[in-house]
N, C-alpha and C positions, 0 to 999 in steps of 0.2 A: 464436642470439642475435645481435643487431645490434652494431655498433660502439659504443664508449663514449658517443657523442653521440646515440644513438638510444634511444627508449623501446620496449622489447619488450612489445607487447600483441597477441599472435597472435589473440586472440578478436575483434579489431576487423576482421579480414578478412571476417567475415560481417556484412552490413549489418543494422541494426535492422529487425526485422519490424514490420509494421503490421497493424492489424485494423480494417476498416471494417465497422461493424455498425449497421444501421438499426433504429430503435426503431419497432416495429409498434404502431399504435393498436389497441385492442381491436376486432376485427371481429365481425360477427355470424356469420361462418364462419371457423373456424380449424383448424389442423392439429395432430393429436396425433402427436408425433415420437418414434420409438424412442430409447432412451438409448444411450449410447456403451458399447461392450463394452470390458472390461479389456484384451483382447488386441489391440485396434486402437489405433494411434497417432493421437492427435487432430491434425487439421490445421486451423488457424484459418480457412483460406480454403475449406474443404470444407463443403458443405451436408450436414448430418447426416441430414436426411430423405431417404428413398429416392425416386428419381424415379418418376413415376406408373406406369411399365410394368415396374419392377424388383421383385424379391422380396427381402425381408429375412429372412435365416436366423438372426439373432441370437436367443438364448434369453433375454436379460435385458430385452427391450423390452416395451412395452405389448402387443404381439402377436407371433406367431411365423409366419414364412413367409406373410405377407400383403402386399398392396400398400398404398400410402399411404392413410391414412384421413382423412376430413374429417367434422366434426360441425357441425351448424347448430343454434344455440339460438334459438328464437323466443319472446321474452318475451310472454306473454299478458297479464300485468299483475302488479302487486305482490300477493303472497300466492297466486298461481296457479302451479301447476307448469309448468315450461317443457316444451314439446314438443321431442322430439329425434329426428332421423332421421339415419341413416348414409348417406354417399355413398361407396360402396366397391366398386362394380361387383358382381361375383359372389362376392366374398370373404366369408368368415364374419364375422358382426358381432362387435364388441367386447362386453364386459360392458356392460349398460345404464348410461347416465349417470343420475345420481340428483340430486334436488333436496333440500336439507336441510329444506325446508318439509314434504316428505312424511314426515319422521321426527319431526315435532312441533315443529320450531324456529319460533318466532313472529316473530323479528326485530324485536321492539318495544323491546329494551334494558331491559326491566323485570324479567326473571327470568333466572336462570342456565340456560344452554342447553347445557352441556357434554355431557350424555348424548345429546341429539338430534344434535349435530354429530358426535360420535364414532361414533354409530350409522350415520350416513350414510357416513363414511369407511370403516368396517368392512364395511358392506354392499357398497360399491363394490369393495373389495378381494376380497371373497368371490365376486364375480361376474367374476373374472378381470381386474379393473381397469377403468379408465375415468375419467370426470370427475364430480366432486362440484361441483354448482353452488350458489353462495351468492348468492341474488338480493338486490336492494336491501333495506336494513334494518340495524338494529343488533343484533348477536348477542353478548350478554354470556356469557363462558365462562371456565372454568379451563383446565387443561392439556389439550391435544389431541395425539394420536399420529398422525402420518402413516403411510401404508401404501405398500408397493411397488406400482408400476404404477398409481398413483392421482394424478390431477391435481386440485388444489383450485383452483376458478375463482371469484374474487370479482368479481361484476358491478359495473359502475359504480354507486355509491351504496351498496354493501355495506360494512359496517364490522364486523370481528371485534374485539371489545373485551375486553381482559383483565380478569378480576375484580380488584377492589382488595383482596381477602381472600387472604392468603398460604395459608390452609388449603385453598384451591381448587387449589393447585399441589402435588400429592403428590411426595415425594422419589423421584427416579429416578437411581440411580447408574449411569453408563455402564459397559458391559462393557469398553470400550476405555479404558485408563488413560492419563492425561497430567497435566501440571502443572495443567491447568484443573480437575482434581478439587477443587482448593483454592478454586475460584472459584464453582462452581455445581453444583446438583443439582436445579434446577427451571427449567422453561421454559414459555412459553405454548404454543408449537408445537414439537414435537421428533420425531426419528426416529433409529433406529440400525440399521445393516446393511440398508438399503433399496436397492432398485434402481428406476430410472426413476420418479422422484418429482418433482412439479412444483407450484408455486404461481404462478398467473397471474391477470391481470385488472387492472382499474383501481380496484379496491376498496382498503380500508385495513386494516392490522393495527395496532391501537392498544393499547399496553401499559399505559396509565394509570400511567406510571412515577412521577408525583409522589405517588402514594398510598403508596409504599413508602419505608422508611428503614432504616438499620442496615448491618451488615456484608454482605459479598458474597452469602452464601447466603440472606439474607433479601430479596433482590431478584432475581426471576426474569429469565432471558433472554427476549427476544421470540421468536426462532427459533434452534433448535440442531439441526444434523444431524451425526451421527457415523458414520463408516465407511460412507457411502452412495456409490452409483455411479450416474451418470446423473441429475444434479440440474439442474433448470431453474427459476429464479425470474425472472419477467418482469413489468414494468410495475406492480408492487405499490408502494403507499405505506406506509412504516413510520413510525409516530409514537410518541413518548413511551415509550421502553423503560425499565424499572426498572434495567437493567444493560446488558450488551452487546446491541446490536440484532440482529445476525446472527452466528452462529458456525458455521463449516463446519470440522469436525475430521476429518482423515484421509480425506477424500472424494476421489473421482476423477470426472473429466469433469463439471465444474461450469460452468454458464453463468448469469451474473447480468446481466440486460439491462434497461435502462430503469427502474431502481429509483429511487424518491425516498425519502430518509431525512430526517426532521425530528425530532431527539431531543436535547434539551438540558435535560432536566427532572431529571436525577439524576446521581450520580457514575458513572464508568466507562461512559459512553454511547458506546462505539465504534460506528461506523457499519456497517462490514463487517469481520469477522475471518476471514481465510483461514489456517488452521492445519494445517500438515503435509499439505497437499493436493497432488494432481497434476492437471495438465491443467485449468486454470481460466481462464475468460475473464470479465472484468468490463468492461462497456462501457456507455456512454451513461447513466450514473447521475448523479443530482443529490443531493448529500449535505451536510447541515448537522448536525454532531454535537457533543456536549459533550466527547467524548474523541476519540481518534484516528479519523479518518474512514475510511480504508482501511488496514487493518493486517494485514500478513503475519507470521505467527508460526510457531514450530516448538517446540511444548511437549512433544514426545515424541521418540523416536529417529528418526522418519521426517522426511525433508527436506520443505520446501515448495518445489515445483519445477514448471517449465513453466507459468508464470502470466503472463497478459497483462492489463494494465489500460489502458484507452484511452477517450478521448472523454468524460471525466467533468468535472462542475462540483463543486468541493469547497470547503467552509468548515468550520473546526474550532476548538474552544476549546483543542485540543492540537495534534497533528501532522496534516498533511493526508494524506500517504502515508508509511507507515513500515514498515520491516522490523525486527522485534524487538519488545520487548526480549528475550523468550524466544527463544533461538536454538539449543537443544540439538541438534536434528537438522539444522540448517543450511538454506541457501537456495541455489538454483541455477536458472539459466535463467529470469530474470524480466525482463519487458519492460513499461515504463510509457511511455505516449506520449499526446500531444495532450490535455492536461488544463489546465483553468483553475482556479487556486487563489487564493482571496481571503479576507480577514478571518480569518486563521489565527494564533493566539497564539504557537505554538511554531514548529516547522520545517515548511517546505513539503515537503521530501524529507528523511527520516531513515533512514539505513542503519546498523544497529546489530547487532553480535554481541558479547555479553558473557557468555553461558553456554555457551561452547564452540561447536562447529559451524563449518562452512565456509560463508562467504557469498561466492559467486563467480558470474561470468557474469550481470551485471546491466546492462541498457541502459535509460537514461532519456533521453527526448528530447521536444522541443517542448512546453515547459511555460510558461505565462504565470502570473505571481504578482503579487498586489497586497495590500499591508498584511499581510505575513508576518513573524513574528519573525526567523527565520533561514532563508533560502531553501534552503541545503544544509548538512546535518550528517551526517558520516561518522565512526563511532566503533567501534574495536576495543578492548574493555575486558576485564576479567576478574572479573566478579561471581561466576562459577563456581557458579551455583545448580543443584543436581541436579534431575532430574525428580521423583524420589520421595524422601521423607525417609529417610535412612539409606544412600542410594546414594552412591558415591564422587563427589567434586566433579570436574566436568570441568575440563580444562586450558583455557588460553586458546585460542580458535579461530583462524580465519584470515579475512582480508577481502582479496579481490583480484579482478582482472579486472572493473573497473567503468568504464562509459562514461556520462558525464552530459553531454548536449549540447543546445543550443538552448533554454537557460533564460533567460527575460527577467523580471526582478523590479523592481518599484518599491515604495517605502514599506517597505523592510526595516528592522528594528530596529537598535539601536546595537551589539549584541554582536558581529556578524560571523559569517562561515561558517568551519567548521573541518573538517579531516581529520586525525584523530589515532589513532595506535596506541599501543603500549607499548614501552619500551626493549627488551623481549625478544620482541616480536611486532609487526612492521611491517605497515602497510597497503601493499599491493603492486599494481602495474599498474593505476593509476587515471588516467583521462583526463577533464579538464574542457575542453570546447570550445564555442565560440560561446556564451559566457555573458555576459549584460549585467545588472548589478545596481546599483541606486541605493539607498544606505543612508541612514538617518536622520542618522547622524553624532553628534557630541558627545563623542567620545573625548578623553581628556586625555593629557598627556605621561607621567603616572604609569601610565596604562593601557598606553602604548606600551612601557614598560621593565619592567613587572611580570613576575615569574617565575610561570609557570603550573604549578600542582600537577599531579601525575600522576592522582590520583583513580582508580586502576586498578579498584577494586571498587565504585565509586559507580554509582548509577542513571544511565544515559545520558540526557542532555537537552541540547539545543543551547545552553542557557545555563549548563551545569554549571560552566564555567570563568569565568563572569561576563564582563565586557568583555574581549575578546581583545587581544593586542598589535597586531594588524592589524585595521583596520576591514573589509577585504575578505575575504581568505582567510588563515587560520593553518593551516599544515601541519607536523605533527611526527611523528617516528618512522615514516618512510615510505620506500619504494623504488620506483624506476621510475614516476615521476609526470610527467605532461605537462599543461601548461596551454596551450591554443591558442585564440587569439581571445577572450581574457577581458578584459572592460572593466568597471571599477568606479569609482564616485565617491560622494560624499556630498551630501546636500541642505543640511547645515549644517557649520560649521567642525569639523574633527576633526584632532587632532595626532598620530595614529598613521600608520604606513606603510600602504599599501594591500595589501601582501603580506609575510608573514613566514614563513620556512621554517626549521625547526630539526631537526637530526638527519635529514636527507633525503639519500638516495643515488641518483644518476642522475636528476637533475631536468632537465626540458626546459621552458623558458618561452618561448613563441613568440607574437609579436603580442599581448603583454600591454599594456594601457593602464590607467594608474591616475592619479587626481588626488589630490594631497596638499596640505596647508596649507604655506605658505611657511616655517613654523617647525617642520614635521615633520622627523625625522631624514633620511628618504629615501623614495623611492617604494617600494622593497623592501629587506628585510633578510634576510640569510642568516646562520645561526649553526650551525656544524657540518654544513654542506652539502658533500658530496663529489661530484665529477664532475657539473657542471651546465653547461648551455648556455642562454644568454639571447640571443634573437635577434629582430630586427625589432620591438622594443618601444619604447614612448615614454611620456613623462610628459604628462598632460593639463594643461599649465600649468607655471609656474615651480616649481622645487624646489631644495633645497639640494644634494641628490645623487640619483642614480638608484638606486645600489646601495650598501648598507652591509654590510660583512663583519665578522662577529664569530666568536669561538671558534677555539681552536687546531687543531681538526680540520678546519676549512674548507680545501678544496683543489680544484684542477682546475676553476676557473671560467672559462668562455669567453664572451666578449661579441662577437656577430657581427651587423653590419648594423643596429644600433639607432640610432634618432633621438634624440640627446641634446641637441638644441637647447633652450634654456631651462633647462637643468640646470647649476647652478654647478660641480659636480664629478661626473664620471661614476661614480667609485667612491671611497668612503671606507672605511677599515678600521682595526680596533683593533690595538694594538701586539702582541697575541698571535697575530695572523694573519701567516703568512709573506709576505714582500714579493712573491714571484713567483707567487702563486696565480692571478692573473688574466692571461689572454691576450686580446687584442683584435684585431678584424679588421673593416674597412669600417664602422666606426661614424661617425656624422656629428653 
């Protein structure tokens, strides 16, 4: 561990990884790729399809011991079966690709076609797997079950439309149990314990969500996959889900690429839910959702781990990118990068652990935000909800090793950003670097001095504490926190400090810049802060004081190389603060 003026964050020695993923337009020729084996570690930069001259010995794929396959669909016309030919050298052919029209599907949207669509999926699986082609048309259906080694391909102009009749969605209770048993037992498309399953194409999955109302289980999910391995969903457009749009539970080796989500027609319209999954890549998606847009959960004992989210456009009536609220199994090794977030009512980034579990090893970088309620919300709470009724309540979890960098936000709401733990459970090893935020402003002197309740067991939300004592960042119950290159200001007058830290140990504030009103107490306020270094900081304009010290436990404050020009008093402190707690060096 470093000296007392350094923040120990060993996880930062590894640079954030990035994933460049191109969105492929639907070609007339495309590749059937084998799925990822459980025994192989996923590499985001490795192509998963075997090169043309190599052999694939995996047993979980579409084929075994064969070379790369390509299929060409030649559309003869609407209502005519597509001709299919394999281009595979002298390798054995895959099971024949099938067209749903050959199984009686009319695609006219006038009658229920569940039986025909399911028959095509089953027939393809019975022929050792392959591709089920859905040509242009409207296919009204109830629940469909996917099959292993089957790729459902929705051609351009194809629309699978969920029936508006709940009776067409039979109850299916998952064999793998999680807290989501309380949320759902019906889905338009589902699968469990499958291998190498895919949904692709530029067609549409339409849940007709506005036709449903009532509690959770009276509103089906649009897509739900449980305990599946080797999942690829690409280029599909999801519309109007009655409940969650997509739920991936306890799955491994998942790729979600180039998806479009437009679902704001009902409650709980999450865009993508990644729940207790391993090795997941979400990239190049365009999401507008009524609830959380991209939500990582852990609703069972398994952690949600090794997940990359990159290059997405996101708008949400709730949170844009969220970890939580269910956190029982924890989160680890999560990377979020290169996303644009706009018109989002709640948080741009929400990191929450309130049902036990360890949230650690999170890297978030290069985010642009516009018109977001609170750009950054980090919460360690103690709702302590067990997975199953009658199970013992989990203790408070942990939240540590977090890097958030390269965030630029304009039009943020008046509440402010917060990083909060509990008196008995601190947020640890968190870094905020290169963050630029402009807030709406409007905070009052009463907001600046109000006592913030703990709300340990409350549902976590960026606005749970109402207007914070700081318009920029409010940090409480935390250890080893570093702010580097953070700049905040407001669009309108605000009487709060730009930064307030309470009960924080080993705080490093470097190159912080904040603008405050001439009547505000100070640029920053510390209360109960121990062992802090404030270096190379400045006020963006005149201020009564740069730093206000409060609380009898405040100690060990060092101010080094700060630009204090335009500040009437470098430091003001309450009578309860010891006179010698501040040491200064090279301030100007």
